C-alpha angles and dihedrals in degrees: 000000000000092000091050090052092050091048091051092050091048094050092045093050091046092050092052092049092046090047092052090047092047090047092065108022094046104032109024139041128244122229091262092050092049091054092046092052092053092046090054091046091053088059093047101039099080094242091306094113119060124190114222131182127198120200125209108231094210100051104015090233119138140214124202123222129177131218120209122184142121121279091243114102115230132167090203097065122122110244104218131187118190122187125195137175101032090144118048096221092058096081097158095069097072089047088061089052089053092046094049091050092049092049092051097042105034104034093149091057113026123051117351101240113156108275093225089055092053092045089052093048090051093046093050100041144046102205118199117188132192098192097187120021094170103047094162092053093048089051090053090052091054086054090056097256085139099176100045106112103161133072127263090293090051090247119150101231092203088070100043103085127108102255124090088343116185118188117232117165120168121153091198096047117144108271095218100051104010119123112193104186101193122248095279139002113289093011086140125072092225095061092041089056093048087053092050092047089050090052092050099043095042093203125199088197124048123177125182107199116210139160138211094080139042103240139141103202136188126195119290098253115096107215141114093285096052092044087059089054091047090054089056091048091048089055090053091048092052093046101041118006123034089171093058119102116224123204150101119303095252091051097052101035132061092220125018100169116136097002124157097234095058089043092052093046099043106027102029093034094229104175097212113036123164144167112213121190108200106188142035122171104243116131093186096060125100087238092057092048090049091055090055092060119104096228136043118183109242123233111267119192093209090057090047091053093049099043106033132074120174088210087071090054094045094051094049111104111230118225120188100216102178124084127198089252092053090047092053092046090054090050097038094135092056094042088055092049090051088056092051104045092155091073117121118226134206119233093257091049090052090049089052096046096042105033118009093050089059106033137047115234101192114090096220091051092048091052093047091046091054092048091047096053092041086060091050094048093047090049091048092050091047094047092052092045090052091047093049093047102038 
């Protein structure tokens, strides 16, 4: 009996380790692979993809970002900055950055979006991507530290920006739900570099891509400007994602202090600033069922031109239909865990809480997810371009 028990423990432990290894090596890209992909794309993209590097003056560390646009000069272009991979556990975000770049640079190979659509997107937009903001955290995830979400100083980069900053520093903070902020805004080189890239790009559109929820989120302030953004997000919800919640940051998040979206909107005066959460593990949802389908219709600019009118979006009255109580009821399991942080977790429970809740692990679902959100982002870019140039 004792031998059987030992064999079971050995097989179970081996399966967990193999699963963690398979999760990254088979499904997701490491930091080095991400950089290599973009280097190869810059050679293949006919001068439409430029590699940029920003250096932090204080530490000498650097962060790569990539600019994709058409060769044609145009004053009317959207200037877009997209950030991915702020939290280590959210591995799917950088994969969307890779997919978007491949779509825009290798249209004849991968995937088969209509060439005229891609040409139009490139003519209307200058798209700047930071595929991995938190490179240290992503490296830790590849090493199976599945619950590490901060950087090398254990700072949650999503709370380190200079807007409504609230200091929280605790070396023993719970690794699943802890949010060390750093001792002051921009204490971390990663957020300082995002700030400097933002200054250089001067975007009129900023999107922070996250996972762990299905939300289309505008800045926290409730005013005429954010209601305009909420109308756009409502349009995207109706067209693409019934399961997505739409609202202001402080309505859909437990803590919004020091986040990059509010910083971009209020301090950098970015006109269109959003946080978009692209995945939540829920097999019963319509969204989950949609990801299991074999085919997702790809965004086509001709269809967009024929079917969409921003006047319809502008005239739609936005109603924020989720209260804090409803939000907590929907997330009751996690609210209870937050109240019992002394719980001990098994390896597979940690893997669920920290990774599976935030990332798909089936190849077909990953591919469909990337196509789906590429459609949403293209539609968002096109809608704003149309609005700005009407």
